[in-house]
N, C-alpha and C positions, 0 to 999 in steps of 0.2 A: 374755495377748494371744492371740487365736485364731491358728492356724497361717497362714492365708491373709493376715491382716493383718501378721503377722511377716514373711512373704515380701515383701509390698509395701514395708514399711518398710526391710527390708534392701536391696531393689532401689533404693529412693530414696537411701539412704545410700551405696550403692556408687558412684553417680554422683559424689557429693561426695568419696568415699574415693579416687577416682582422682587427686585433686589431691594434690600433694606438700605436706606440712607439714614444714618443715625440721627435721631431727634426730629424726624420728619414723618409726615403722613401725606401721601399723594393719592389723588383720585382723578379719574378721567371720565368724561361723559361725551356722548355723541348724540345730540338731539338735532337742532337746526344747524349747529356748528360743533366743532371739536373744542372741548373745554378741558383745561388742565388746572386742577386746584392743588396748590402746595401749601401745607400748613407746617410751620417749624417752631421749635421751642426757643430758638434764638436766631440772630441775624447770620451767624456763621453757618449754621445748618441750612438756613434758607438760601444763602448764596451758593452753597455747594449743590443743593438740589436744583436750583434754577439753572446753574451752569451745566449740570449733567443733562437735564432735560432739553436745554437749548441745543447742546451738541447732538443728542440723540434725535431730536426733531430735525435738525439741519441734515443729518446723515440720511434719515428716512426720506426727506424731501429730495435730496440729491439722487437717491436710488430711484425714486419715482420719476424724476426727470430723465434719467438714463433709460428707464423702461419706456417712457412715453416717446422719447426722441431717438432712441437707439444708440446714443453716445453721450 
């Protein structure tokens, strides 16, 4: 993913990342690539957090595609 697109995706996920997902801690970084670190107290919390971030990431990438392609 190009660096500018990675920055936009990270910014979009940061808005959602400010929500609290019970029993989890989430951090994001953008160095040479976008990294998402999820730490959870149990597998149920981990699954919920991973599923949420996958949906948000998918949505952000879909929006980027519409912006890039115009449809």
